[in-house]
C-alpha positions as CSV (number, residue, x, y, z in Angstrom):
1,M,-16.6,-11.7,-4.3
2,P,-19.9,-10.2,-5.3
3,D,-20.9,-6.9,-6.8
4,V,-23.4,-4.4,-5.5
5,R,-25.1,-1.7,-7.5
6,A,-24.5,1.6,-5.7
7,N,-24.9,5.2,-6.8
8,G,-25.5,4.0,-10.4
9,I,-22.2,1.9,-10.6
10,D,-21.0,-1.6,-9.7
11,L,-18.8,-2.0,-6.7
12,R,-16.9,-5.2,-6.0
13,Y,-16.8,-6.1,-2.3
14,E,-15.6,-8.8,0.0
15,T,-16.5,-9.7,3.6
16,T,-14.5,-11.4,6.4
17,G,-15.7,-12.6,9.7
18,N,-19.0,-13.4,11.4
19,P,-22.0,-11.5,9.8
20,D,-23.6,-11.3,13.3
21,D,-20.7,-9.2,14.6
22,P,-20.7,-5.3,14.2
23,D,-19.8,-4.2,10.7
24,L,-16.6,-2.4,10.0
25,L,-16.0,-0.9,6.5
26,L,-12.5,-0.4,5.1
27,I,-11.8,2.2,2.4
28,M,-8.5,2.1,0.5
29,G,-6.5,4.8,-1.2
30,L,-5.4,6.2,-4.5
31,G,-5.3,3.5,-7.3
32,A,-5.5,0.8,-4.6
33,Q,-7.7,-2.3,-4.6
34,L,-9.5,-4.1,-1.8
35,I,-6.6,-6.5,-1.7
36,D,-4.3,-3.6,-0.7
37,W,-5.7,-4.2,2.8
38,P,-3.4,-7.0,3.9
39,A,-5.4,-10.2,4.4
40,R,-3.9,-10.9,7.8
41,F,-4.6,-7.4,9.0
42,V,-8.3,-7.9,8.0
43,E,-8.4,-11.3,9.7
44,Q,-7.0,-9.7,12.9
45,L,-9.8,-7.1,12.8
46,A,-12.3,-9.9,12.3
47,G,-10.7,-11.7,15.2
48,R,-11.4,-8.7,17.4
49,G,-15.2,-9.2,16.9
50,F,-16.0,-7.4,13.6
51,H,-17.6,-8.3,10.3
52,V,-15.2,-6.6,8.0
53,V,-16.3,-5.3,4.6
54,R,-13.7,-4.0,2.0
55,F,-14.4,-2.9,-1.6
56,D,-12.9,-1.5,-4.7
57,N,-13.5,2.2,-5.2
58,R,-14.8,3.4,-8.6
59,D,-12.0,3.3,-11.2
60,A,-10.0,0.7,-9.3
61,G,-9.9,-3.1,-9.0
62,L,-13.0,-4.8,-10.4
63,S,-15.5,-2.0,-9.8
64,T,-16.9,0.2,-12.6
65,A,-14.2,2.0,-14.6
66,F,-14.8,5.4,-16.2
67,D,-12.5,4.8,-19.3
68,E,-15.0,6.6,-21.6
69,L,-14.1,10.0,-19.9
70,P,-11.3,12.1,-21.4
71,P,-8.0,12.3,-19.4
72,P,-8.0,15.0,-16.8
73,D,-5.9,18.1,-17.2
74,L,-4.1,18.0,-13.8
75,G,-2.3,21.3,-14.4
76,A,-5.6,23.1,-15.1
77,I,-7.3,21.4,-12.1
78,F,-4.4,22.6,-9.8
79,G,-5.0,26.0,-11.2
80,G,-8.7,26.0,-10.4
81,D,-10.2,25.0,-13.7
82,L,-12.2,21.9,-12.8
83,T,-13.8,21.3,-16.2
84,T,-11.8,18.1,-16.9
85,A,-12.2,16.7,-13.4
86,P,-14.1,13.4,-13.9
87,Y,-15.7,13.4,-10.4
88,Q,-14.9,14.5,-6.9
89,L,-14.4,12.8,-3.5
90,S,-18.1,13.6,-2.7
91,D,-19.1,11.3,-5.6
92,M,-16.9,8.5,-4.2
93,A,-18.4,9.1,-0.8
94,A,-21.8,8.8,-2.4
95,D,-20.7,5.4,-3.9
96,T,-19.7,4.3,-0.4
97,A,-23.0,5.5,1.0
98,G,-24.8,3.5,-1.6
99,L,-22.8,0.4,-0.8
100,I,-23.6,0.7,2.9
101,K,-27.3,1.1,2.2
102,E,-27.4,-1.8,-0.2
103,L,-25.6,-4.1,2.2
104,G,-27.9,-2.9,5.1
105,I,-25.0,-2.3,7.4
106,E,-25.7,1.2,8.6
107,P,-24.6,2.7,10.8
108,V,-21.1,1.2,10.2
109,H,-17.7,1.7,11.7
110,V,-15.5,3.3,9.0
111,V,-11.7,3.1,8.5
112,G,-10.1,4.9,5.6
113,A,-6.4,5.0,4.5
114,S,-4.9,7.8,2.5
115,M,-7.5,8.8,-0.2
116,G,-9.7,6.3,1.6
117,G,-9.4,8.5,4.7
118,M,-10.6,11.5,2.6
119,I,-13.5,9.5,1.3
120,A,-14.3,8.4,4.9
121,Q,-14.2,12.0,6.1
122,Q,-16.5,13.2,3.3
123,L,-18.9,10.2,3.9
124,T,-19.2,11.2,7.6
125,I,-19.8,14.9,6.6
126,D,-22.4,14.1,3.9
127,H,-24.1,11.0,5.4
128,P,-23.7,11.2,9.2
129,D,-26.5,8.8,9.8
130,L,-24.5,6.0,8.1
131,V,-21.4,6.3,10.2
132,A,-21.0,4.9,13.8
133,S,-17.3,5.8,14.2
134,L,-14.5,7.1,12.1
135,C,-10.8,6.2,11.7
136,S,-8.7,8.3,9.3
137,I,-5.2,6.9,8.6
138,M,-2.4,8.7,6.8
139,S,-4.8,11.2,5.3
140,M,-5.6,14.9,5.4
141,T,-8.4,17.5,5.2
142,G,-7.9,18.9,1.8
143,D,-6.3,22.1,3.1
144,R,-3.4,22.7,0.7
145,T,-1.3,24.3,3.4
146,V,-0.8,21.0,5.2
147,G,0.2,17.4,4.3
148,H,2.7,18.4,1.7
149,P,4.8,15.6,0.1
150,T,8.5,15.6,-0.2
151,T,9.9,16.2,-3.7
152,E,10.8,12.6,-4.1
153,A,7.4,11.3,-3.0
154,A,5.6,13.7,-5.4
155,A,7.8,12.5,-8.2
156,A,7.0,8.9,-7.3
157,L,3.3,9.7,-7.4
158,M,3.6,11.3,-10.9
159,R,5.7,8.5,-12.4
160,P,4.4,7.5,-15.9
161,P,2.4,4.3,-15.9
162,A,4.3,1.1,-16.3
163,A,3.8,-0.9,-19.5
164,T,4.9,-4.4,-18.5
165,P,4.7,-6.6,-15.4
166,D,8.5,-6.2,-14.9
167,E,8.1,-2.4,-15.0
168,I,5.2,-2.6,-12.6
169,I,7.2,-4.6,-10.0
170,A,10.2,-2.4,-10.4
171,G,8.0,0.7,-9.9
172,A,6.4,-0.8,-6.8
173,I,9.8,-1.5,-5.3
174,A,11.0,2.0,-6.1
175,S,7.9,3.6,-4.7
176,S,8.1,1.6,-1.5
177,R,11.7,2.8,-1.0
178,V,10.4,6.4,-1.3
179,I,7.1,6.4,0.5
180,G,7.3,3.3,2.7
181,S,8.1,3.2,6.4
182,P,11.8,3.9,7.0
183,G,11.5,2.4,10.5
184,Y,9.7,-0.7,9.2
185,P,10.9,-1.5,5.6
186,T,9.0,-4.2,3.7
187,E,11.0,-7.0,2.3
188,E,11.4,-6.9,-1.5
189,A,9.9,-10.4,-1.9
190,E,6.7,-9.2,-0.2
191,I,6.6,-6.1,-2.4
192,R,6.9,-8.3,-5.5
193,R,4.2,-10.6,-4.3
194,R,1.8,-7.7,-3.7
195,A,2.5,-6.0,-7.0
196,T,2.1,-9.2,-8.9
197,A,-1.2,-10.0,-7.2
198,K,-2.5,-6.5,-8.0
199,Y,-1.5,-6.7,-11.6
200,E,-3.0,-10.1,-12.1
201,R,-6.3,-9.0,-10.6
202,S,-6.6,-5.6,-12.3
203,Y,-4.3,-2.9,-13.7
204,R,-6.0,0.5,-14.3
205,P,-3.4,3.3,-14.3
206,A,-5.9,5.7,-16.1
207,G,-8.3,5.1,-13.2
208,G,-5.7,6.2,-10.7
209,Q,-5.1,9.4,-12.7
210,R,-8.8,10.2,-12.5
211,Q,-8.9,9.5,-8.8
212,Y,-6.0,11.8,-8.3
213,A,-7.8,14.5,-10.2
214,A,-10.8,14.0,-7.9
215,I,-8.6,14.6,-4.9
216,V,-7.1,17.8,-6.4
217,A,-10.6,19.0,-7.5
218,S,-12.3,18.5,-4.2
219,P,-12.7,21.3,-1.7
220,D,-11.2,21.7,1.7
221,R,-13.1,19.6,4.2
222,T,-12.0,21.5,7.3
223,A,-15.2,23.4,7.9
224,G,-17.4,20.3,7.3
225,L,-15.3,18.2,9.7
226,A,-16.4,20.5,12.5
227,S,-19.8,18.9,12.3
228,V,-18.5,15.4,12.8
229,A,-20.1,14.0,16.0
230,V,-19.0,10.3,16.0
231,P,-16.0,9.0,17.9
232,T,-12.9,9.6,15.7
233,V,-9.3,8.6,15.8
234,V,-6.7,9.9,13.4
235,I,-3.6,7.7,12.8
236,H,-0.5,9.0,11.0
237,G,3.2,8.2,10.5
238,E,5.6,10.7,11.7
239,D,7.8,9.9,8.8
240,D,5.2,9.9,6.1
241,P,6.8,11.5,3.0
242,L,3.7,11.5,0.8
243,I,1.2,13.1,3.2
244,N,3.2,14.9,5.9
245,V,2.1,14.3,9.4
246,S,0.7,17.9,9.5
247,G,-2.2,16.5,7.4
248,G,-3.1,14.1,10.2
249,R,-2.7,16.8,12.9
250,A,-5.0,19.1,10.9
251,T,-7.6,16.4,10.6
252,A,-7.6,15.7,14.3
253,N,-7.8,19.4,15.1
254,A,-10.7,19.9,12.7
255,I,-12.9,17.1,14.3
256,P,-14.3,17.9,17.8
257,G,-13.1,15.3,20.3
258,A,-10.9,13.4,17.9
259,S,-7.8,11.6,19.2
260,L,-4.5,11.6,17.4
261,L,-2.0,8.7,17.3
262,T,1.3,9.1,15.5
263,F,4.1,6.6,15.0
264,P,7.7,7.4,14.6
265,G,9.3,5.4,11.7
266,M,5.9,5.0,10.0
267,G,5.7,6.2,6.4
268,H,2.8,6.0,3.9
269,D,1.9,2.4,4.4
270,L,0.7,-0.1,7.0
271,P,3.8,-1.8,8.4
272,E,3.1,-5.2,9.9
273,P,4.9,-4.4,13.2
274,L,2.4,-1.6,13.9
275,W,-0.8,-3.6,13.1
276,T,-1.5,-4.5,16.7
277,P,-1.3,-0.9,18.0
278,I,-3.3,0.4,15.0
279,I,-6.0,-2.2,15.5
280,D,-6.0,-1.5,19.2
281,A,-6.6,2.2,18.5
282,I,-9.5,1.4,16.0
283,V,-11.1,-0.9,18.6
284,A,-10.7,1.6,21.4
285,N,-12.3,4.3,19.3
286,I,-15.2,2.1,18.5
287,R,-15.7,1.4,22.2
288,R,-15.9,5.1,22.9
């Protein structure tokens, strides 16, 4: 897995599939790494005729960390004082734009999940020439009147960082029970496997806090989304407790011509039984 220098930082990326096929870029969410895109999900996308690129966002995985920055004051940021916000989603979108240009894959089909959907939206607003189509999964517009989490999901998001591998695995299991798909629960053994792989590759809880601060500090994208002119599909779980389905509906309403696909029983994850219809929706949107 090589690195590319983009927007002044190093981004770790990985590709799957035939380089001669159309390029499809995957952007993951808060505190997540490129391996949070399930390998078999990626392989299925490649099997549908795409050269799939996934990468670690700044402050996650093996990309550049911003550990020299002071911790963000989330209370102040929520209150409107952005002085401790390390960066915003527009900066992460600029990272992504730099990656696209360095790899020479523009215009590229873009799929983002959760915070990755926010970055994908901002990328399409700021760099429309780089994006061929947009898919926003379990995400929102930045309008604070929509997409609210449940009390339990908000508490899971704000849980103090784990200190040991056992605590990390226990936290991953607890979080999955809160924010995962109630209609498609993931087996505990699989959650353990994923949590262990993530910890062994990279563990950066402070980076996740800075990314969360960037989400909170970033402005509402609703007005900017009105300018999006590429084919767009919005996918959301009807039982998402972390970003309520109203966040997905608001995203689809903000983008001219966007289609909306919701799944009952889907929470804030990518349950394997829904991979086929999700991939079908991505491919159908690209063909538009």
